[in-house]
Residue, then its C-alpha position, 0 to 999 in steps of 0.5 A: m295901582k300901576q301907573k300906567i306907562t305911556f309912549e312918551d314915558v319911554i322912547n325918547t323922542e327928542l334924541i331923534k329929533k336931536y339928531m333930526k337937527d344936529n344934522n340938519l335933515s328934513k323929516r323927509e331926508f331922516a325918513r329915507k336914512c331910516n328906510l321909512n316913510v314919512w307918515n309913518l316915521d311922523a307917527v313915530l314922533q308922535g307917538r302914534n307907532c310903536r312897531v319895533v321894526y320902525f326903531t330898530k330902522i331909526a336906531k340903525a340910521m343914527d348909528v347908536q344902538l337900539h336901547n339908546l332910542f328908550l328913556q333911562k328911568i323906563i331902562n333903571s325902574 
């Protein structure tokens, strides 16, 4: 039987949190930089919202390619 893949298995939320910490950005400041509202950013960080458009905005704000937000173990599977 295949193992169910969860949000935490796919998205590197720790990378996003580290970026915010390294750049001294609050959730509000980072959400503004991403052109998201705080609720959507918080939902992404908690694994409750998986819209690609949000990940695209976050990657752009972090100046990384979208695939960098995905965990390597999924990419290499």
